[in-house]
N, C-alpha and C positions, 0 to 999 in steps of 0.2 A: 161644236165647230168643227168640223176640220177644215186642214189648210185648202180643201179646195173651195172652202165656202168663202175664202179671202180673192177678191177681185186685187190680181194683178200680185204685185211685189213679190215676183216668184227670186229676186235676186237676195233679198232679205230673209223669206223661206230658207235658203238653201245655206244662207249664211247662218241662222238660227241650228238649222239639224245637225250642220260641220262644228259648230261649237260645243253641241253637245258629243257628238260622236270624237271631239279630239280633247275631250276631259276641259274643255277652253267657258265653261260657261262660271257667270260671276253670280253670286249667289244676290247680287240686285240690280235689276234689268230694270229700265226706261224705255219704253216704247214712244217714241214722238214724233208725230205724225198731223199733217193738219188734217181741220175736219173734213170728211170726207173719205180718207186716204184709207179706211180702213186697220187706223192701229189699235182700236180695239177687238177686233174680229180676228184679227189675226196672234194676240196677248189671249184668246181665250182659245185659240188654235193650241198656242204653245204651252199653254198650259193641262190643258188636256191630254198633250202629247208626254210632257214630263210626266205627270201622274200616272200613266199607263208603263212607263218604263219599267226595267226589272229592278230589283231590289238593289241590285250591287255589278259594278262594268266589272268585275275578279268573283267570282266565285270556287269554292275550293270544293271538289270533287271526293276530296277524303283519301284514304291510303288507300292502294288495290291489295289486294289478298297474299299476291307478292310480295311486296316490298317493295313494290318502283313507287318513286314521286308522285305526291298529288296531282292531277289534273287541273289546271287552268281555264277553266270555259270562259272565253271572251262572248258577251252578246253581241251579234253582228247587228249592227245599225241600222236603220233604213238610209238611204244616200239622196233618194227626193222627196217631196210633200207628195207626191201619189202613193209611195210606197211609204212614208207615214201613216198615211191614211188609211192605209190596208190592213199595216199592223196595230193602228188602234182599235178597228175593229175587230180584231180576232183577242182582243184581252179582255178579262171578265170584268173587270171595273171599266167598259165600254160606256154601257146603256147610264151609269151616273153621270158619269163625266161627262158625254155629248148632252144630259137632262141639266146639267148645273145643281148636280144633290152628291156630290162626291166632296163624304167627311172630310177630305184632306185638303180642297181647293178653297178658301177663302177670297169671299169679296167685298171691298172697301170701296164708296161713291158719297158723290154729294147727297144729305137731306136734310128733311126740315122738322122743327116738333111735329109732331101730330096736334098737340092741344099745349096753350100758356103753360109754360114752368116747363116743359117736357126736357131732356134731355137724351136728345134723338141717337140711336148708332144705324149700322147699315144693315144688321137685323132684324132692325122693325121692319123693315122693308125686305125683304130675302124675298116674298112669294110674286113684289111688284116687282123686280128685278128679274127678276127667272125669265118672267113675263114680257118684259121690256126688250131684256137681249133676244130672246126668242122672234121677235114682232120689229125691232127696231135696231139691229145690230149696229149701221151706222146713223145710227141716229146721235144728237151732240147733246149738252148737257140741257140745255133750253127742253128740249122733246122728252128727256128725263122727268125734268122738273115738272111739267106741263101734264104728264103721263101719271104723275103722286099727287098733285090737285095740287101744285105749288102757287100755282096763277102767280103772283107777283112778290112773292116770296123768296128771300135769295137761299140755296144751299150751302151746305157747311158740311166740312170733315171736321168733329167734335173734337173736344178735348176725351171725352167716354170714348167714342169713338177708336181713338188711339190705345187708350187702357185697356178695351177692349181687343184689339188688333192684340199687345204685349199677352194678353190669357189666352188668345185660342195659341196665337206659335208657341209660347212656352209649352203646351200638351203633345202627349207623342201621335205621333201620325196612325191612321187607322187600317189602312188598307195600303196607301202607298207608300212606297222608301221615304218621299218628298212631303212638305208642307207647303203650302203656295199659297202666296195671296197676290191678288189682283189686286191694285187700286186703279182705279179709274178715275181723272181729272182730281191729282193731288196740287192743281195749281187752288184750288179752294182748302187747302191746307193752310192754316194760319200756323202762329208762334206754336200755337198748341202741338207741334208734328216733331217741336224738338224732343219731345217723349219720346220716340220713335228710332231719332239718333244712335243711340247706342244698340236697340236690338237689331239695324240696319249694319251697323260697323260691323259688330257681334253676335249674329245668328244661330239660335242653336244649327247642332249640325242638319243638314240637309232641309236648310230653308231657304226657298226661294219668291223671292220679291219680286213682282214686277208690275212696273208704274207707268200706269198712258196716259200720253199726256197732250195739249196741244200749242204749249207755248212756254216753253222754260225758262223766259225770264219770269213767270210767274212763279215760280216755284224755289221753294225756300232753300238758299243758295249749300245751307248745312245738308240737304237730303242731296241734290243734285251731284253734286261734289261723291256723293257714295254710289252713284249707281254707275254700272255700264250703259253707253244710251247703242241705244238701237233705231236708224231713221229712217221714216217710211217718206218715200217721194210720193206729189200728188201723182195719182192714175194717169195713164196716156188717153188719149181722147180715144182711141180706138177700144179700150178695156174699159170703159164707162161704155161706150156704143155696143160692145157685144153683151155685156154684162144685162142691158135694157134692152136689149133683144132674146137672150136667154131664160132671161130672168122676170121679165117683164112681157114680153111676146107683143114684145113693140115694132113696128114696121118699119126696115132700114133707116131709110131720108129722114122718120120723126124722132130715131135714138141717134141720128148722126147730130140731128140740129139740137138738139137737149146735149146732149154729151158737151157739143163746142161751149157753149153759151154755162157749162158745171165749171166747166174747166176745170179738170182732175178731182171733182169732188161729187164722188156718187148720191151724198145726201142731198147735195142740192141739185142731182138732176130727178132725184124720187120726188124733192118736191115739186120742181117744174111740171113733170109730170101731173100733182092736185091740181097742179093749178092750170090745167093746160088749158082751159078753157075762159080763163081769164084776156080780158082784150089790151094787153099791156099796150100794144102801141096805141090804139086809141087815147088812152089815157096820157103816153107819152106826147103826143100832136098837141092835146087839149094842152098839157104845163107849158111847150117849148111856146104855141100860141100865146099862151094867156104871158108869155112872159116877153115877144116878142112884137104883140098885139095889141091884145085887148090890155093890159094893162094892170093896177093894182088891185081892182074888183074881182077880177078874174083870176090874178093871183090868187089873194085869201080863200077864195071861193073852192078852186082848185085844192089847196094844201089841208082845207077842212075834208075834202072827200078822201086822200090818201090817209090822214090821219086815223078815218073810222077803219082802214080794210085790215090793221093790227100789222104787226109786227114783222108774221112770214113775209107776209104777203108784199111790205113794204121793200123789202130785202128781195125780192122775186124781182119788183119793178125794177127795183136801180141797176142787177146785174144785165134784168135783158135789155137796157138800157145798156150799158158796157160794152152789150154780146152787140149792140147795131152799129156803137163809134167806133169799136177794131175791126167791122166787118168793113165800114165804110173805107178806112185806114187802108185795107187791103185792096179795096176797090181802087184805090189812088191810085195804087202800082200794080196789080195785077189785070186791071180793066173788068172785062163782064167772062174772065176765065177763072169765075172764083164758082164752088156750090152753093146757090143757098137759094131760101123760096124768094119767089118775083116780088112778092109781096115787101120782105125785107129789102131786097137788091134797091130797091126801088124809095123805099125809106132812108135805107143807108145813103144812096145817091144824094139825096135831098140835105143831109146832115154833112153832104161835102161839101155844100153851097152857102152854108151858116157856117162854118168855122175852119179853119185850118187844121193839117195837122199837128201842130202845137198847141192848138186849141183844143184839139180834139183829147189829146193827151193828157192835156189839163185837167178837162173836165175827167176823165178817166178816178185820174187819182183825188179827185174830191168825191166823186162816186165811191170809189173804194172806203176814203175815208168813211163818210153817211152808212155805207155797209156795217163798218165796224163800230159804229156808234150804236146803231141798230140795234147790233146784237150787245149790248150794254146798255138795253134800257134809256137809250138815250130820250127827251122827250120831243114825242115825229113834230108837235108843233112848230117846233122851235127850232127845231134840222133841217126840214124841208123849208122851212121860211129864209134862214140863211143857204141854203144851197141856194133857192130860188134867186136871191140877190148876185151869187158867186157865177151864179151860170149867164144872167143877165149882163154884167161884166166881162166876161168870157168873150161873150157872142155878139154882142148889141153893134157890134161896127160889119156885121156883117149878114142883118137881117133879113130874113125869107120866110113867109106865111106858109105850113106846110098844113097845105087841105086836103082834102080826101081824093 
């Protein structure tokens, strides 16, 4: 993984390079970024960069034949991300690091038992992990667990994994001057993580911990307090648009629309493209008409229908509804001076007739909560039943049937 493979985050890339150059690099970093912001991608690129640095920031050339003092040779560090990529490609260990087989870069991530009674470690899934991060660098933990066939099983970073980390980092490095651990999703590290406290606080020389997380509230406070925070911001809409055009060969208008719905989440943008054939607008029209016109029987039928779609599609549908509500609010204040598809503009205009701005904002909040619960395996029928009742009470006083 190179810095060029990481979408956006230019200021954070620069900050990391300056930390290395100015010798301000902490032994434990926490890369914190929302899903789809590229925290894992950036952590992988930075780990690769660190593993390929010279063995010392100061090298002794030895005394000269004529007695002059020894000459200090100071390495010249790359100043920009592009220079760092060029530097890495020239190093002997580049191929190993770039293919995630470097002996001094270790990985830790949530796993499941392969069979009942197993005490799994990340090493048990290392081949799947390498394949996953090559294909789905912007994937989330749900993608990873489905990739290894977890189905509804809960992933964890186990006590056995913590013991394995301690063992690995107690060894001497093989090729790099640094031993590096990249731990993805430390939120899945339970109280067993306390095993790592002493190692993180007093690590062996030239050991670097890189933790990659989405929610700092779910990380053990004892571990959080020992890490230097590197915060990533959601991607700009234009950055997601450019990535969709360059990486996905998407037409500009389609890329802009997808990026707008994704709201800085590149993974979500990719999911939207995968589900581009879904007719979310018809599904939404059916739902709203069941709430405003057709009654309980139609609502139950609709809830049964959407419950069968699966978690990712349910989430995509709710995000699309949120997008339309946001467009509705924009239309109120900007009129026809916004650039959206005609079908969306018409539907968004109709949404303005069934709910005020305050009601629309309240609906967006409820949809946001629903997305959160879907990500955490909430029961779909119960969730959408509750959401249907809430929407009814929010918009019942301004009912309008949304016909084709």
